[in-house]
N, CA, C, O and the ligand as a Tripos MOL2 file, in Angstrom:
@<TRIPOS>MOLECULE
protein
  305   303    77     0     0
PROTEIN
NO_CHARGES

@<TRIPOS>ATOM
      1 N          -7.1570  -16.1040   16.0880 N.3       1 MET1
      2 CA         -7.6820  -17.0980   15.1420 C.3       1 MET1
      3 C          -6.9150  -17.0220   13.8270 C.2       1 MET1
      4 O          -6.5680  -15.9380   13.3590 O.2       1 MET1
      5 N          -6.6650  -18.1500   13.2570 N.am      2 VAL2
      6 CA         -6.0470  -18.2180   11.9360 C.3       2 VAL2
      7 C          -6.8880  -19.1510   11.0900 C.2       2 VAL2
      8 O          -7.7400  -19.8860   11.5890 O.2       2 VAL2
      9 N          -6.6220  -19.0990    9.7930 N.am      3 LYS3
     10 CA         -7.3960  -19.9260    8.8870 C.3       3 LYS3
     11 C          -6.5510  -21.0910    8.3820 C.2       3 LYS3
     12 O          -5.4140  -20.9200    7.9420 O.2       3 LYS3
     13 N          -7.1330  -22.2560    8.4610 N.am      4 ASP4
     14 CA         -6.5570  -23.4220    7.8060 C.3       4 ASP4
     15 C          -6.8330  -23.2230    6.3140 C.2       4 ASP4
     16 O          -7.9810  -23.3180    5.8790 O.2       4 ASP4
     17 N          -5.7850  -22.9480    5.5250 N.am      5 ILE5
     18 CA         -6.0420  -22.5690    4.1350 C.3       5 ILE5
     19 C          -6.3630  -23.7610    3.2480 C.2       5 ILE5
     20 O          -6.7030  -23.5910    2.0770 O.2       5 ILE5
     21 N          -6.2580  -24.9590    3.7950 N.am      6 VAL6
     22 CA         -6.6390  -26.1320    3.0080 C.3       6 VAL6
     23 C          -8.1550  -26.3370    3.0590 C.2       6 VAL6
     24 O          -8.7900  -26.5320    2.0230 O.2       6 VAL6
     25 N          -8.7320  -26.2940    4.2560 N.am      7 CYS7
     26 CA        -10.1680  -26.5650    4.3740 C.3       7 CYS7
     27 C         -10.9610  -25.3110    4.7520 C.2       7 CYS7
     28 O         -12.1850  -25.3640    4.8750 O.2       7 CYS7
     29 N         -10.2480  -24.1570    4.9420 N.am      8 ASN8
     30 CA        -10.8930  -22.8800    5.2580 C.3       8 ASN8
     31 C         -11.5440  -22.8290    6.6320 C.2       8 ASN8
     32 O         -12.3670  -21.9500    6.8910 O.2       8 ASN8
     33 N         -11.1930  -23.7470    7.5110 N.am      9 MET9
     34 CA        -11.7370  -23.7190    8.8540 C.3       9 MET9
     35 C         -10.9510  -22.7120    9.6910 C.2       9 MET9
     36 O          -9.7320  -22.6020    9.5640 O.2       9 MET9
     37 N         -11.6620  -21.9830   10.5440 N.am     10 GLU10
     38 CA        -10.9690  -21.0840   11.4620 C.3      10 GLU10
     39 C         -10.5240  -21.8870   12.6680 C.2      10 GLU10
     40 O         -11.3020  -22.6330   13.2610 O.2      10 GLU10
     41 N          -9.2580  -21.7210   13.0200 N.am     11 ILE11
     42 CA         -8.7330  -22.4680   14.1620 C.3      11 ILE11
     43 C          -7.9250  -21.5330   15.0450 C.2      11 ILE11
     44 O          -7.4050  -20.5120   14.5950 O.2      11 ILE11
     45 N          -7.8350  -21.9060   16.2970 N.am     12 ASN12
     46 CA         -6.9770  -21.1960   17.2380 C.3      12 ASN12
     47 C          -5.5560  -21.7230   17.0480 C.2      12 ASN12
     48 O          -5.3240  -22.9300   17.1160 O.2      12 ASN12
     49 N          -4.6000  -20.8100   16.8090 N.am     13 GLU13
     50 CA         -3.2480  -21.2870   16.5280 C.3      13 GLU13
     51 C          -2.6610  -22.1080   17.6720 C.2      13 GLU13
     52 O          -1.7840  -22.9450   17.4580 O.2      13 GLU13
     53 N          -3.1480  -21.8630   18.8880 N.am     14 ASN14
     54 CA         -2.6500  -22.6510   20.0180 C.3      14 ASN14
     55 C          -3.1850  -24.0750   20.0030 C.2      14 ASN14
     56 O          -2.6200  -24.9640   20.6400 O.2      14 ASN14
     57 N          -4.2680  -24.2870   19.2810 N.am     15 GLN15
     58 CA         -4.8780  -25.6060   19.2580 C.3      15 GLN15
     59 C          -4.7360  -26.2700   17.8950 C.2      15 GLN15
     60 O          -5.3760  -27.2870   17.6270 O.2      15 GLN15
     61 N          -3.9080  -25.7020   17.0440 N.am     16 ALA16
     62 CA         -3.7280  -26.3020   15.7240 C.3      16 ALA16
     63 C          -3.1130  -27.6960   15.8590 C.2      16 ALA16
     64 O          -2.1940  -27.9110   16.6500 O.2      16 ALA16
     65 N          -3.6290  -28.6220   15.0830 N.am     17 ALA17
     66 CA         -3.1240  -29.9940   15.1480 C.3      17 ALA17
     67 C          -1.7910  -30.1140   14.4240 C.2      17 ALA17
     68 O          -0.9970  -31.0130   14.7010 O.2      17 ALA17
     69 N          -1.5580  -29.1900   13.4880 N.am     18 ALA18
     70 CA         -0.3200  -29.2610   12.7240 C.3      18 ALA18
     71 C           0.0240  -27.8750   12.2260 C.2      18 ALA18
     72 O          -0.8550  -27.0260   12.0770 O.2      18 ALA18
     73 N           1.2880  -27.6450   11.9690 N.am     19 ARG19
     74 CA          1.7010  -26.3690   11.3860 C.3      19 ARG19
     75 C           2.8170  -26.6340   10.4020 C.2      19 ARG19
     76 O           3.5000  -27.6560   10.4640 O.2      19 ARG19
     77 N           2.9880  -25.6980    9.4990 N.am     20 SER20
     78 CA          3.9900  -25.8760    8.4720 C.3      20 SER20
     79 C           4.6050  -24.5230    8.1510 C.2      20 SER20
     80 O           3.8900  -23.5240    8.0680 O.2      20 SER20
     81 N           5.8960  -24.4760    7.9730 N.am     21 GLU21
     82 CA          6.5430  -23.2320    7.5810 C.3      21 GLU21
     83 C           6.8230  -23.2690    6.0970 C.2      21 GLU21
     84 O           7.3380  -24.2500    5.5610 O.2      21 GLU21
     85 N           6.4670  -22.1640    5.4410 N.am     22 TYR22
     86 CA          6.6990  -22.0820    4.0070 C.3      22 TYR22
     87 C           7.0620  -20.6570    3.6630 C.2      22 TYR22
     88 O           6.3070  -19.7320    3.9600 O.2      22 TYR22
     89 N           8.2110  -20.4710    3.0400 N.am     23 LYS23
     90 CA          8.6970  -19.1480    2.6440 C.3      23 LYS23
     91 C           8.6390  -18.1520    3.7980 C.2      23 LYS23
     92 O           8.2200  -17.0080    3.6170 O.2      23 LYS23
     93 N           9.0540  -18.5830    4.9720 N.am     24 GLY24
     94 CA          9.1730  -17.6760    6.0980 C.3      24 GLY24
     95 C           7.8920  -17.4010    6.8590 C.2      24 GLY24
     96 O           7.9040  -16.6550    7.8380 O.2      24 GLY24
     97 N           6.7760  -17.9970    6.4210 N.am     25 LEU25
     98 CA          5.5160  -17.8130    7.1310 C.3      25 LEU25
     99 C           5.0660  -19.1480    7.7020 C.2      25 LEU25
    100 O           5.3470  -20.2080    7.1420 O.2      25 LEU25
    101 N           4.3650  -19.0790    8.8230 N.am     26 THR26
    102 CA          3.8560  -20.3010    9.4350 C.3      26 THR26
    103 C           2.3650  -20.4210    9.1500 C.2      26 THR26
    104 O           1.6050  -19.4720    9.3440 O.2      26 THR26
    105 N           1.9630  -21.5820    8.6930 N.am     27 TYR27
    106 CA          0.5590  -21.8580    8.4160 C.3      27 TYR27
    107 C           0.0760  -22.9250    9.3840 C.2      27 TYR27
    108 O           0.8090  -23.8510    9.7310 O.2      27 TYR27
    109 N          -1.1810  -22.7750    9.8150 N.am     28 TYR28
    110 CA         -1.7360  -23.6760   10.8170 C.3      28 TYR28
    111 C          -2.8520  -24.5080   10.2150 C.2      28 TYR28
    112 O          -3.6010  -24.0550    9.3490 O.2      28 TYR28
    113 N          -2.9420  -25.7450   10.7040 N.am     29 PHE29
    114 CA         -3.9130  -26.6760   10.1360 C.3      29 PHE29
    115 C          -4.6950  -27.3740   11.2260 C.2      29 PHE29
    116 O          -4.1950  -27.5980   12.3280 O.2      29 PHE29
    117 N          -5.9450  -27.7190   10.8970 N.am     30 CYS30
    118 CA         -6.8190  -28.3580   11.8680 C.3      30 CYS30
    119 C          -6.4440  -29.8090   12.0660 C.2      30 CYS30
    120 O          -6.7990  -30.4110   13.0800 O.2      30 CYS30
    121 N          -5.7260  -30.3820   11.1040 N.am     31 ALA31
    122 CA         -5.4030  -31.8040   11.1900 C.3      31 ALA31
    123 C          -4.1410  -32.0960   10.3800 C.2      31 ALA31
    124 O          -3.7810  -31.3440    9.4750 O.2      31 ALA31
    125 N          -3.4910  -33.1800   10.7140 N.am     32 GLU32
    126 CA         -2.3030  -33.6000    9.9710 C.3      32 GLU32
    127 C          -2.6090  -33.7610    8.4830 C.2      32 GLU32
    128 O          -1.7810  -33.4480    7.6280 O.2      32 GLU32
    129 N          -3.8030  -34.2490    8.1920 N.am     33 ALA33
    130 CA         -4.1700  -34.4840    6.7930 C.3      33 ALA33
    131 C          -4.1360  -33.1770    5.9960 C.2      33 ALA33
    132 O          -3.7100  -33.1650    4.8410 O.2      33 ALA33
    133 N          -4.5850  -32.0700    6.6150 N.am     34 CYS34
    134 CA         -4.5540  -30.7850    5.9170 C.3      34 CYS34
    135 C          -3.1150  -30.3320    5.7010 C.2      34 CYS34
    136 O          -2.7790  -29.8150    4.6360 O.2      34 CYS34
    137 N          -2.2730  -30.5200    6.6960 N.am     35 LYS35
    138 CA         -0.8620  -30.1460    6.5530 C.3      35 LYS35
    139 C          -0.2140  -30.9320    5.4120 C.2      35 LYS35
    140 O           0.5510  -30.3770    4.6240 O.2      35 LYS35
    141 N          -0.5230  -32.2150    5.3310 N.am     36 GLU36
    142 CA          0.0720  -33.0370    4.2750 C.3      36 GLU36
    143 C          -0.3730  -32.5670    2.9020 C.2      36 GLU36
    144 O           0.4110  -32.5610    1.9520 O.2      36 GLU36
    145 N          -1.6380  -32.1740    2.8020 N.am     37 ARG37
    146 CA         -2.1210  -31.6690    1.5120 C.3      37 ARG37
    147 C          -1.4290  -30.3540    1.1590 C.2      37 ARG37
    148 O          -1.0740  -30.1300    0.0020 O.2      37 ARG37
    149 N          -1.2370  -29.4830    2.1530 N.am     38 PHE38
    150 CA         -0.5390  -28.2230    1.9130 C.3      38 PHE38
    151 C           0.9120  -28.4780    1.5150 C.2      38 PHE38
    152 O           1.4060  -27.9070    0.5430 O.2      38 PHE38
    153 N           1.5910  -29.3400    2.2740 N.am     39 ASP39
    154 CA          3.0000  -29.6210    1.9920 C.3      39 ASP39
    155 C           3.1990  -30.2050    0.6020 C.2      39 ASP39
    156 O           4.2340  -29.9870   -0.0280 O.2      39 ASP39
    157 N           2.2040  -30.9490    0.1260 N.am     40 ALA40
    158 CA          2.3190  -31.5850   -1.1790 C.3      40 ALA40
    159 C           2.2760  -30.5610   -2.3150 C.2      40 ALA40
    160 O           2.9610  -30.7260   -3.3250 O.2      40 ALA40
    161 N           1.4750  -29.5050   -2.1530 N.am     41 GLU41
    162 CA          1.3550  -28.4950   -3.2100 C.3      41 GLU41
    163 C           1.0150  -27.1360   -2.6080 C.2      41 GLU41
    164 O          -0.0830  -26.6210   -2.8190 O.2      41 GLU41
    165 N           1.9560  -26.5480   -1.8540 N.am     42 PRO42
    166 CA          1.6940  -25.2770   -1.1690 C.3      42 PRO42
    167 C           1.2540  -24.1560   -2.0970 C.2      42 PRO42
    168 O           0.3790  -23.3690   -1.7380 O.2      42 PRO42
    169 N           1.8470  -24.0690   -3.2860 N.am     43 GLU43
    170 CA          1.5110  -22.9580   -4.1850 C.3      43 GLU43
    171 C           0.0370  -22.9810   -4.5750 C.2      43 GLU43
    172 O          -0.5910  -21.9320   -4.7200 O.2      43 GLU43
    173 N          -0.5050  -24.1700   -4.7420 N.am     44 THR44
    174 CA         -1.9110  -24.2850   -5.1190 C.3      44 THR44
    175 C          -2.8050  -23.6390   -4.0650 C.2      44 THR44
    176 O          -3.7550  -22.9280   -4.3930 O.2      44 THR44
    177 N          -2.4910  -23.8930   -2.8010 N.am     45 TYR45
    178 CA         -3.3330  -23.3360   -1.7370 C.3      45 TYR45
    179 C          -3.0690  -21.8520   -1.5460 C.2      45 TYR45
    180 O          -3.9870  -21.0880   -1.2460 O.2      45 TYR45
    181 N          -1.8200  -21.4410   -1.7180 N.am     46 LEU46
    182 CA         -1.5270  -20.0130   -1.5590 C.3      46 LEU46
    183 C          -2.2350  -19.1880   -2.6280 C.2      46 LEU46
    184 O          -2.6530  -18.0590   -2.3730 O.2      46 LEU46
    185 N          -2.3690  -19.7560   -3.8240 N.am     47 LYS47
    186 CA         -3.0580  -19.0340   -4.8930 C.3      47 LYS47
    187 C          -4.5160  -18.7950   -4.5540 C.2      47 LYS47
    188 O          -5.1230  -17.8390   -5.0360 O.2      47 LYS47
    189 N          -5.0830  -19.6680   -3.7200 N.am     48 LYS48
    190 CA         -6.4930  -19.5390   -3.3730 C.3      48 LYS48
    191 C          -6.7160  -18.5510   -2.2400 C.2      48 LYS48
    192 O          -7.8560  -18.3330   -1.8290 O.2      48 LYS48
    193 N          -5.6630  -17.9550   -1.7340 N.am     49 LEU49
    194 CA         -5.8130  -17.0720   -0.5790 C.3      49 LEU49
    195 C          -6.6740  -15.8620   -0.8870 C.2      49 LEU49
    196 O          -7.3220  -15.3180    0.0070 O.2      49 LEU49
    197 N          -6.6880  -15.4310   -2.1520 N.am     50 GLY50
    198 CA         -7.5720  -14.3290   -2.5000 C.3      50 GLY50
    199 C          -6.8590  -12.9950   -2.5610 C.2      50 GLY50
    200 O          -5.6540  -12.8850   -2.3340 O.2      50 GLY50
    201 N          -7.6650  -11.9710   -2.8820 N.am     51 TRP51
    202 CA         -7.0890  -10.6630   -3.1970 C.3      51 TRP51
    203 C          -6.3760  -10.0300   -2.0180 C.2      51 TRP51
    204 O          -5.3460   -9.3830   -2.2070 O.2      51 TRP51
    205 N          -6.8960  -10.1980   -0.7930 N.am     52 TRP52
    206 CA         -6.3000   -9.4660    0.3380 C.3      52 TRP52
    207 C          -4.8970   -9.9420    0.6190 C.2      52 TRP52
    208 O          -4.0270   -9.1560    0.9910 O.2      52 TRP52
    209 N          -4.6730  -11.2560    0.4370 N.am     53 LYS53
    210 CA         -3.3320  -11.7630    0.6900 C.3      53 LYS53
    211 C          -2.3810  -11.2800   -0.3950 C.2      53 LYS53
    212 O          -1.2310  -10.9320   -0.1260 O.2      53 LYS53
    213 N          -2.8940  -11.2650   -1.6580 N.am     54 ARG54
    214 CA         -2.0490  -10.7410   -2.7300 C.3      54 ARG54
    215 C          -1.7440   -9.2580   -2.4870 C.2      54 ARG54
    216 O          -0.6560   -8.7790   -2.8040 O.2      54 ARG54
    217 N          -2.7370   -8.5300   -1.9110 N.am     55 PHE55
    218 CA         -2.5340   -7.1320   -1.5610 C.3      55 PHE55
    219 C          -1.4090   -7.0130   -0.5300 C.2      55 PHE55
    220 O          -0.5390   -6.1510   -0.6530 O.2      55 PHE55
    221 N          -1.4280   -7.8780    0.4810 N.am     56 LEU56
    222 CA         -0.3790   -7.8420    1.5000 C.3      56 LEU56
    223 C           0.9790   -8.1400    0.8790 C.2      56 LEU56
    224 O           1.9810   -7.5220    1.2390 O.2      56 LEU56
    225 N           1.0120   -9.0840   -0.0520 N.am     57 LEU57
    226 CA          2.2740   -9.4040   -0.7040 C.3      57 LEU57
    227 C           2.7800   -8.2040   -1.4980 C.2      57 LEU57
    228 O           3.9810   -7.9390   -1.5480 O.2      57 LEU57
    229 N           1.8280   -7.4720   -2.1290 N.am     58 ARG58
    230 CA          2.2380   -6.2590   -2.8540 C.3      58 ARG58
    231 C           2.7720   -5.2120   -1.8910 C.2      58 ARG58
    232 O           3.7350   -4.5130   -2.2050 O.2      58 ARG58
    233 N           2.1510   -5.0980   -0.7150 N.am     59 LEU59
    234 CA          2.6690   -4.1760    0.2940 C.3      59 LEU59
    235 C           4.1050   -4.5330    0.6320 C.2      59 LEU59
    236 O           4.9500   -3.6550    0.8000 O.2      59 LEU59
    237 N           4.3750   -5.8260    0.7300 N.am     60 GLY60
    238 CA          5.7380   -6.2700    1.0040 C.3      60 GLY60
    239 C           6.6830   -5.7990   -0.0880 C.2      60 GLY60
    240 O           7.7910   -5.3420    0.1940 O.2      60 GLY60
    241 N           6.2430   -5.9120   -1.3390 N.am     61 ASP61
    242 CA          7.0720   -5.4340   -2.4510 C.3      61 ASP61
    243 C           7.2930   -3.9330   -2.3480 C.2      61 ASP61
    244 O           8.3960   -3.4460   -2.5950 O.2      61 ASP61
    245 N           6.2350   -3.1920   -1.9820 N.am     62 ALA62
    246 CA          6.3380   -1.7390   -1.8850 C.3      62 ALA62
    247 C           7.3440   -1.3480   -0.8070 C.2      62 ALA62
    248 O           8.1230   -0.4140   -0.9950 O.2      62 ALA62
    249 N           7.3300   -2.0580    0.3210 N.am     63 SER63
    250 CA          8.2550   -1.6700    1.3810 C.3      63 SER63
    251 C           9.6770   -2.0350    0.9840 C.2      63 SER63
    252 O          10.6240   -1.3750    1.4130 O.2      63 SER63
    253 N           9.8430   -3.0760    0.1720 N.am     64 ARG64
    254 CA         11.1920   -3.3810   -0.2970 C.3      64 ARG64
    255 C          11.7000   -2.2710   -1.2160 C.2      64 ARG64
    256 O          12.8850   -1.9370   -1.2030 O.2      64 ARG64
    257 N          10.7840   -1.6960   -2.0190 N.am     65 GLU65
    258 CA         11.2020   -0.5840   -2.8680 C.3      65 GLU65
    259 C          11.5870    0.6200   -2.0170 C.2      65 GLU65
    260 O          12.5550    1.3200   -2.3170 O.2      65 GLU65
    261 N          10.8220    0.8570   -0.9520 N.am     66 THR66
    262 CA         11.1060    1.9980   -0.0720 C.3      66 THR66
    263 C          12.4440    1.8400    0.6210 C.2      66 THR66
    264 O          13.2220    2.7890    0.7180 O.2      66 THR66
    265 N          12.7080    0.6250    1.1080 N.am     67 TYR67
    266 CA         13.9070    0.4280    1.9170 C.3      67 TYR67
    267 C          15.0780   -0.1170    1.1120 C.2      67 TYR67
    268 O          16.1540   -0.3440    1.6650 O.2      67 TYR67
    269 N          14.8840   -0.3310   -0.1830 N.am     68 GLY68
    270 CA         15.9450   -0.9450   -0.9540 C.3      68 GLY68
    271 C          16.1320   -2.3740   -0.4890 C.2      68 GLY68
    272 O          15.1690   -3.0400   -0.1100 O.2      68 GLY68
    273 N          17.3450   -2.8380   -0.5140 N.am     69 ASN69
    274 CA         17.5810   -4.2040   -0.0700 C.3      69 ASN69
    275 C          17.8630   -4.2760    1.4200 C.2      69 ASN69
    276 O          17.9880   -5.3670    1.9760 O.2      69 ASN69
    277 N          17.9640   -3.1270    2.0700 N.am     70 GLU70
    278 CA         18.2070   -3.1140    3.5090 C.3      70 GLU70
    279 C          16.8940   -3.3180    4.2520 C.2      70 GLU70
    280 O          15.8970   -2.6800    3.9120 O.2      70 GLU70
    281 N          16.8650   -4.1710    5.2380 N.am     71 PRO71
    282 CA         15.6460   -4.2890    6.0470 C.3      71 PRO71
    283 C          15.5020   -3.0430    6.9130 C.2      71 PRO71
    284 O          16.4900   -2.3730    7.2140 O.2      71 PRO71
    285 N          14.2630   -2.7330    7.3130 N.am     72 PRO72
    286 CA         14.0800   -1.6000    8.2280 C.3      72 PRO72
    287 C          14.9490   -1.8040    9.4660 C.2      72 PRO72
    288 O          15.1730   -2.9370    9.8920 O.2      72 PRO72
    289 N          15.4310   -0.7230   10.0320 N.am     73 LYS73
    290 CA         16.3940   -0.8320   11.1420 C.3      73 LYS73
    291 C          15.8250   -1.5950   12.3320 C.2      73 LYS73
    292 O          16.5570   -2.2850   13.0420 O.2      73 LYS73
    293 N          14.5230   -1.4690   12.5460 N.am     74 CYS74
    294 CA         13.9420   -2.1130   13.7170 C.3      74 CYS74
    295 C          13.9620   -3.6300   13.6120 C.2      74 CYS74
    296 O          13.7390   -4.3150   14.6100 O.2      74 CYS74
    297 N          14.2200   -4.1620   12.4400 N.am     75 CYS75
    298 CA         14.1050   -5.6130   12.2380 C.3      75 CYS75
    299 C          15.4490   -6.3090   12.2660 C.2      75 CYS75
    300 O          15.5310   -7.4960   11.9520 O.2      75 CYS75
    301 N          16.5070   -5.6020   12.6330 N.am     76 LYS76
    302 CA         17.8150   -6.2430   12.6420 C.3      76 LYS76
    303 C          17.9310   -7.2640   13.7480 C.2      76 LYS76
    304 O          18.9760   -7.8980   13.8950 O.2      76 LYS76
    305 ZN         -8.1800  -28.3910    7.8630 Zn       77 ZN77
@<TRIPOS>BOND
     1     1     2 1
     2     2     3 1
     3     3     4 2
     4     3     5 am
     5     5     6 1
     6     6     7 1
     7     7     8 2
     8     7     9 am
     9     9    10 1
    10    10    11 1
    11    11    12 2
    12    11    13 am
    13    13    14 1
    14    14    15 1
    15    15    16 2
    16    15    17 am
    17    17    18 1
    18    18    19 1
    19    19    20 2
    20    19    21 am
    21    21    22 1
    22    22    23 1
    23    23    24 2
    24    23    25 am
    25    25    26 1
    26    26    27 1
    27    27    28 2
    28    27    29 am
    29    29    30 1
    30    30    31 1
    31    31    32 2
    32    31    33 am
    33    33    34 1
    34    34    35 1
    35    35    36 2
    36    35    37 am
    37    37    38 1
    38    38    39 1
    39    39    40 2
    40    39    41 am
    41    41    42 1
    42    42    43 1
    43    43    44 2
    44    43    45 am
    45    45    46 1
    46    46    47 1
    47    47    48 2
    48    47    49 am
    49    49    50 1
    50    50    51 1
    51    51    52 2
    52    51    53 am
    53    53    54 1
    54    54    55 1
    55    55    56 2
    56    55    57 am
    57    57    58 1
    58    58    59 1
    59    59    60 2
    60    59    61 am
    61    61    62 1
    62    62    63 1
    63    63    64 2
    64    63    65 am
    65    65    66 1
    66    66    67 1
    67    67    68 2
    68    67    69 am
    69    69    70 1
    70    70    71 1
    71    71    72 2
    72    71    73 am
    73    73    74 1
    74    74    75 1
    75    75    76 2
    76    75    77 am
    77    77    78 1
    78    78    79 1
    79    79    80 2
    80    79    81 am
    81    81    82 1
    82    82    83 1
    83    83    84 2
    84    83    85 am
    85    85    86 1
    86    86    87 1
    87    87    88 2
    88    87    89 am
    89    89    90 1
    90    90    91 1
    91    91    92 2
    92    91    93 am
    93    93    94 1
    94    94    95 1
    95    95    96 2
    96    95    97 am
    97    97    98 1
    98    98    99 1
    99    99   100 2
   100    99   101 am
   101   101   102 1
   102   102   103 1
   103   103   104 2
   104   103   105 am
   105   105   106 1
   106   106   107 1
   107   107   108 2
   108   107   109 am
   109   109   110 1
   110   110   111 1
   111   111   112 2
   112   111   113 am
   113   113   114 1
   114   114   115 1
   115   115   116 2
   116   115   117 am
   117   117   118 1
   118   118   119 1
   119   119   120 2
   120   119   121 am
   121   121   122 1
   122   122   123 1
   123   123   124 2
   124   123   125 am
   125   125   126 1
   126   126   127 1
   127   127   128 2
   128   127   129 am
   129   129   130 1
   130   130   131 1
   131   131   132 2
   132   131   133 am
   133   133   134 1
   134   134   135 1
   135   135   136 2
   136   135   137 am
   137   137   138 1
   138   138   139 1
   139   139   140 2
   140   139   141 am
   141   141   142 1
   142   142   143 1
   143   143   144 2
   144   143   145 am
   145   145   146 1
   146   146   147 1
   147   147   148 2
   148   147   149 am
   149   149   150 1
   150   150   151 1
   151   151   152 2
   152   151   153 am
   153   153   154 1
   154   154   155 1
   155   155   156 2
   156   155   157 am
   157   157   158 1
   158   158   159 1
   159   159   160 2
   160   159   161 am
   161   161   162 1
   162   162   163 1
   163   163   164 2
   164   163   165 am
   165   165   166 1
   166   166   167 1
   167   167   168 2
   168   167   169 am
   169   169   170 1
   170   170   171 1
   171   171   172 2
   172   171   173 am
   173   173   174 1
   174   174   175 1
   175   175   176 2
   176   175   177 am
   177   177   178 1
   178   178   179 1
   179   179   180 2
   180   179   181 am
   181   181   182 1
   182   182   183 1
   183   183   184 2
   184   183   185 am
   185   185   186 1
   186   186   187 1
   187   187   188 2
   188   187   189 am
   189   189   190 1
   190   190   191 1
   191   191   192 2
   192   191   193 am
   193   193   194 1
   194   194   195 1
   195   195   196 2
   196   195   197 am
   197   197   198 1
   198   198   199 1
   199   199   200 2
   200   199   201 am
   201   201   202 1
   202   202   203 1
   203   203   204 2
   204   203   205 am
   205   205   206 1
   206   206   207 1
   207   207   208 2
   208   207   209 am
   209   209   210 1
   210   210   211 1
   211   211   212 2
   212   211   213 am
   213   213   214 1
   214   214   215 1
   215   215   216 2
   216   215   217 am
   217   217   218 1
   218   218   219 1
   219   219   220 2
   220   219   221 am
   221   221   222 1
   222   222   223 1
   223   223   224 2
   224   223   225 am
   225   225   226 1
   226   226   227 1
   227   227   228 2
   228   227   229 am
   229   229   230 1
   230   230   231 1
   231   231   232 2
   232   231   233 am
   233   233   234 1
   234   234   235 1
   235   235   236 2
   236   235   237 am
   237   237   238 1
   238   238   239 1
   239   239   240 2
   240   239   241 am
   241   241   242 1
   242   242   243 1
   243   243   244 2
   244   243   245 am
   245   245   246 1
   246   246   247 1
   247   247   248 2
   248   247   249 am
   249   249   250 1
   250   250   251 1
   251   251   252 2
   252   251   253 am
   253   253   254 1
   254   254   255 1
   255   255   256 2
   256   255   257 am
   257   257   258 1
   258   258   259 1
   259   259   260 2
   260   259   261 am
   261   261   262 1
   262   262   263 1
   263   263   264 2
   264   263   265 am
   265   265   266 1
   266   266   267 1
   267   267   268 2
   268   267   269 am
   269   269   270 1
   270   270   271 1
   271   271   272 2
   272   271   273 am
   273   273   274 1
   274   274   275 1
   275   275   276 2
   276   275   277 am
   277   277   278 1
   278   278   279 1
   279   279   280 2
   280   279   281 am
   281   281   282 1
   282   282   283 1
   283   283   284 2
   284   283   285 am
   285   285   286 1
   286   286   287 1
   287   287   288 2
   288   287   289 am
   289   289   290 1
   290   290   291 1
   291   291   292 2
   292   291   293 am
   293   293   294 1
   294   294   295 1
   295   295   296 2
   296   295   297 am
   297   297   298 1
   298   298   299 1
   299   299   300 2
   300   299   301 am
   301   301   302 1
   302   302   303 1
   303   303   304 2
@<TRIPOS>SUBSTRUCTURE
     1 MET1         2 RESIDUE 1 A MET
     2 VAL2         6 RESIDUE 1 A VAL
     3 LYS3        10 RESIDUE 1 A LYS
     4 ASP4        14 RESIDUE 1 A ASP
     5 ILE5        18 RESIDUE 1 A ILE
     6 VAL6        22 RESIDUE 1 A VAL
     7 CYS7        26 RESIDUE 1 A CYS
     8 ASN8        30 RESIDUE 1 A ASN
     9 MET9        34 RESIDUE 1 A MET
    10 GLU10       38 RESIDUE 1 A GLU
    11 ILE11       42 RESIDUE 1 A ILE
    12 ASN12       46 RESIDUE 1 A ASN
    13 GLU13       50 RESIDUE 1 A GLU
    14 ASN14       54 RESIDUE 1 A ASN
    15 GLN15       58 RESIDUE 1 A GLN
    16 ALA16       62 RESIDUE 1 A ALA
    17 ALA17       66 RESIDUE 1 A ALA
    18 ALA18       70 RESIDUE 1 A ALA
    19 ARG19       74 RESIDUE 1 A ARG
    20 SER20       78 RESIDUE 1 A SER
    21 GLU21       82 RESIDUE 1 A GLU
    22 TYR22       86 RESIDUE 1 A TYR
    23 LYS23       90 RESIDUE 1 A LYS
    24 GLY24       94 RESIDUE 1 A GLY
    25 LEU25       98 RESIDUE 1 A LEU
    26 THR26      102 RESIDUE 1 A THR
    27 TYR27      106 RESIDUE 1 A TYR
    28 TYR28      110 RESIDUE 1 A TYR
    29 PHE29      114 RESIDUE 1 A PHE
    30 CYS30      118 RESIDUE 1 A CYS
    31 ALA31      122 RESIDUE 1 A ALA
    32 GLU32      126 RESIDUE 1 A GLU
    33 ALA33      130 RESIDUE 1 A ALA
    34 CYS34      134 RESIDUE 1 A CYS
    35 LYS35      138 RESIDUE 1 A LYS
    36 GLU36      142 RESIDUE 1 A GLU
    37 ARG37      146 RESIDUE 1 A ARG
    38 PHE38      150 RESIDUE 1 A PHE
    39 ASP39      154 RESIDUE 1 A ASP
    40 ALA40      158 RESIDUE 1 A ALA
    41 GLU41      162 RESIDUE 1 A GLU
    42 PRO42      166 RESIDUE 1 A PRO
    43 GLU43      170 RESIDUE 1 A GLU
    44 THR44      174 RESIDUE 1 A THR
    45 TYR45      178 RESIDUE 1 A TYR
    46 LEU46      182 RESIDUE 1 A LEU
    47 LYS47      186 RESIDUE 1 A LYS
    48 LYS48      190 RESIDUE 1 A LYS
    49 LEU49      194 RESIDUE 1 A LEU
    50 GLY50      198 RESIDUE 1 A GLY
    51 TRP51      202 RESIDUE 1 A TRP
    52 TRP52      206 RESIDUE 1 A TRP
    53 LYS53      210 RESIDUE 1 A LYS
    54 ARG54      214 RESIDUE 1 A ARG
    55 PHE55      218 RESIDUE 1 A PHE
    56 LEU56      222 RESIDUE 1 A LEU
    57 LEU57      226 RESIDUE 1 A LEU
    58 ARG58      230 RESIDUE 1 A ARG
    59 LEU59      234 RESIDUE 1 A LEU
    60 GLY60      238 RESIDUE 1 A GLY
    61 ASP61      242 RESIDUE 1 A ASP
    62 ALA62      246 RESIDUE 1 A ALA
    63 SER63      250 RESIDUE 1 A SER
    64 ARG64      254 RESIDUE 1 A ARG
    65 GLU65      258 RESIDUE 1 A GLU
    66 THR66      262 RESIDUE 1 A THR
    67 TYR67      266 RESIDUE 1 A TYR
    68 GLY68      270 RESIDUE 1 A GLY
    69 ASN69      274 RESIDUE 1 A ASN
    70 GLU70      278 RESIDUE 1 A GLU
    71 PRO71      282 RESIDUE 1 A PRO
    72 PRO72      286 RESIDUE 1 A PRO
    73 LYS73      290 RESIDUE 1 A LYS
    74 CYS74      294 RESIDUE 1 A CYS
    75 CYS75      298 RESIDUE 1 A CYS
    76 LYS76      302 RESIDUE 1 A LYS
    77 ZN77       305 GROUP 0 **** ****
């Protein structure tokens, strides 16, 4: 299950009506209308993701500090 971050509905990614890629991540939407709203102002919706997502983004920063600019070897 993933969350449509525009309307906060939980959806099955296999049954998502629309999807959008933004900054290397794929977001799923219950309807084309939600995708269009996200595409119009993605940053607005990403800001609403809440503390846990910001925590994950900080983890990403921490691993970049650990590995420098080199990606972990397993990800080549
Ligand atoms: Zn939706």
